[in-house]
C-alpha positions in Angstrom: 90.6 82.0 121.5 93.4 83.9 123.2 96.3 85.7 121.1 99.8 84.2 121.6 102.7 86.3 122.5 105.7 86.6 120.8 108.9 89.1 121.3 107.6 91.1 118.2 104.1 91.4 119.4 103.0 94.7 121.1 100.1 94.0 123.3 98.7 97.7 123.2 98.7 97.7 119.3 97.0 94.2 119.3 94.5 95.4 121.7 93.7 98.7 119.7 93.1 96.8 116.5 91.0 94.3 118.2 88.8 97.2 119.3 88.3 98.2 115.9 87.8 94.6 114.4 84.1 94.9 114.0 84.7 97.8 111.4 86.9 96.0 109.2 84.6 95.5 106.3 83.0 98.9 106.6 84.5 100.7 103.4 83.4 104.1 104.9 84.6 103.1 108.5 87.9 103.4 110.2 89.5 100.9 107.9 88.4 102.6 104.5 92.2 103.8 103.9 92.9 100.0 103.8 90.1 99.4 101.3 91.3 102.1 99.2 94.8 100.9 99.5 94.3 97.3 98.9 94.0 97.2 95.0 97.4 98.6 94.5 98.9 95.8 97.0 97.0 93.2 95.1 98.1 94.2 91.7 101.8 94.5 92.8 101.7 91.1 94.6 99.9 89.5 91.7 102.3 90.6 89.3 105.7 90.0 91.5 104.5 86.5 92.7 103.0 85.4 89.3 106.3 86.3 87.6 108.6 84.8 90.4 106.7 81.4 90.5 105.7 81.1 87.0 107.7 78.1 86.2 106.4 76.4 89.2 102.8 77.3 89.1 100.2 74.7 87.6 99.3 76.7 84.5 98.0 79.7 86.1 95.0 81.4 84.4 94.4 85.2 83.9 91.7 85.0 86.8 93.8 82.6 89.0 97.4 83.9 88.5 98.5 82.6 92.0 96.9 79.1 91.8 97.9 76.8 94.6 100.6 79.2 95.8 101.0 78.8 99.6 100.7 82.1 101.1 101.0 83.3 104.6 99.5 86.7 105.5 100.9 88.0 108.8 98.8 90.5 110.7 95.6 89.7 108.6 93.3 91.9 110.6 89.7 91.2 109.0 91.1 89.7 105.9 90.9 92.4 103.4 94.1 91.4 101.6 93.7 87.6 102.3 90.3 87.4 100.5 91.7 89.3 97.5 94.5 86.9 97.1 92.4 83.8 97.8 90.4 84.8 95.1 93.3 84.7 92.6 93.9 81.2 93.6 96.3 81.1 96.4 96.1 78.7 99.3 95.9 81.2 102.1 97.0 81.0 105.6 96.2 84.0 107.5 97.2 85.1 111.1 96.7 87.7 113.6 97.1 87.8 117.5 94.2 89.8 117.9 91.1 87.4 118.5 88.1 89.5 117.5 90.0 90.3 114.1 90.3 86.5 113.5 86.5 85.9 114.4 85.5 88.8 112.1 87.7 87.5 109.3 86.5 84.0 109.5 82.7 85.1 109.6 83.3 87.3 106.3 85.0 84.4 104.7 82.3 82.0 105.4 79.7 84.6 104.2 81.4 85.0 100.7 82.4 81.3 100.3 86.0 81.5 100.7 88.4 78.8 102.1 90.9 80.7 104.2 93.0 79.1 107.1 92.6 81.9 109.7 94.6 81.4 112.8 94.8 83.5 116.0 98.5 83.3 116.5 101.9 84.8 115.9 104.8 84.3 113.4 106.8 83.1 116.3 104.5 80.4 117.0 104.4 79.3 113.5 108.0 79.4 113.0 108.4 77.3 116.2 106.3 74.6 114.6 108.5 74.5 111.6 105.9 75.9 109.0 106.9 77.4 105.8 105.3 79.0 102.8 106.0 80.0 99.2 105.4 83.6 100.0 105.1 85.5 103.4 103.4 89.0 103.6 103.8 91.5 106.3 101.8 94.4 104.9 101.3 97.5 107.0 102.7 95.4 110.1 106.3 96.2 110.8 105.4 99.7 112.0 103.4 98.0 114.7 105.7 95.4 116.1 108.1 95.8 119.2 111.3 94.6 117.4 111.5 95.0 113.7 114.6 93.2 113.2 113.4 90.1 115.4 110.0 90.1 113.6 111.8 90.3 110.2 114.0 87.3 111.1 111.1 85.3 112.2 109.2 85.9 109.2 112.2 85.1 107.0 112.1 81.6 108.7 108.8 81.0 107.5 109.9 81.3 103.9 110.7 78.4 101.8 113.9 78.2 99.5 113.2 80.1 96.5 110.3 81.8 98.3 109.8 85.5 99.0 108.7 87.8 101.7 107.0 90.9 100.9 106.8 94.0 103.3 104.6 97.1 102.8 105.4 99.9 105.5 106.0 103.7 106.0 109.2 105.5 105.5 110.6 107.6 108.3 110.8 110.9 106.9 109.3 114.5 107.6 107.0 113.9 104.6 105.7 110.5 106.1 105.1 112.6 109.3 103.3 115.2 107.5 101.3 113.2 105.2 100.7 109.6 107.2 100.2 111.2 110.6 99.2 114.9 110.5 97.4 114.8 107.1 95.9 111.1 107.2 95.0 111.1 110.8 94.2 114.5 112.0 93.4 116.6 108.9 91.7 114.3 106.4 90.4 111.7 109.1 91.6 108.7 106.7 92.8 106.7 109.9 92.0 106.8 113.4 94.1 109.1 115.5 97.0 107.3 117.1 97.0 104.7 114.3 100.7 105.3 113.9 103.8 106.3 115.9 106.3 108.0 113.5 109.3 106.6 115.7 108.2 103.0 114.6 108.5 103.9 110.8 111.3 102.0 108.9 113.5 103.5 106.2 114.0 101.3 103.1 117.6 101.2 104.1 116.9 99.8 107.5 114.5 97.4 106.1 116.7 96.0 103.4 119.4 95.7 106.0 117.3 93.7 108.4 116.2 91.5 105.4 119.7 90.8 104.3 120.6 89.9 107.8 117.9 87.5 107.8 119.5 85.7 104.8 117.2 87.1 102.2 118.0 89.1 99.0 115.9 92.1 97.9 114.7 91.9 94.4 112.1 94.6 94.0 110.7 97.6 95.5 108.2 100.3 94.9 106.7 103.5 96.2 103.0 104.0 96.7 101.4 107.4 96.3 97.7 108.6 96.4 96.7 110.2 93.1 94.0 113.0 94.0 93.1 113.4 90.4 92.2 109.8 90.1 91.2 109.3 93.7 93.1 106.2 94.0 96.7 104.7 95.1 99.2 103.9 92.6 102.9 102.6 92.3 105.5 105.3 92.1 109.3 105.8 92.4 108.4 108.0 95.4 109.3 105.9 98.4 109.2 108.7 100.7 105.8 107.9 102.5 104.3 104.4 101.5 106.5 101.7 100.0 106.7 98.0 99.5 109.8 95.8 99.3 110.2 92.0 98.0 113.1 89.8 98.9 113.7 86.2 98.1 115.4 83.3 99.8 117.9 81.6 97.5 117.8 77.8 97.0 
């Protein structure tokens, strides 16, 4: 099982995350920041997608608000987000170009009894096959690709009419350099050193422009901040560091 190349894939980034793959499900390991960050991502996506697709979903229940929604999780890693969304009823296809990531994700899903279609492939390969989905997710991915505009254009091709593309990434500000790199990687040790390159961060304006150029219309955005008093991440108007943007493809 080898990763398939594409113009947006950075081989060095793929190799680095592949080396960390066996640590994905250790909540106290190198991926602990993602484990802590995941609840706010899941809450945002559940609310956003549930409201957007409410008319077309088959009577979603409180426990399964995303029932039968076809979702693609690009850059799924070990499956932390994919599993959470699968538990909410979504039909998950999850892809990653790092083969060990996919092996770890498949093994964990089998252990907990979840049916997720994990593929060691790229967004470019799926788009070339004519695949499409109700919702496409690129969460903490665009800051790790070689060509942001090309990647987003490809991701947009995978979105069905009336579907959505949701992106979570880091803003390119002095504040994000201080918090996301100096603070998170070197002072607090939340992330392995070298996880991020500040030059690859994307401003909300740049991201919105790329999404519009790809034929999508931005319909929602939120910042995400860490609340030290509660010890958890939460949505915020502050988009200076972490933020999420949702865009839809009109019919």
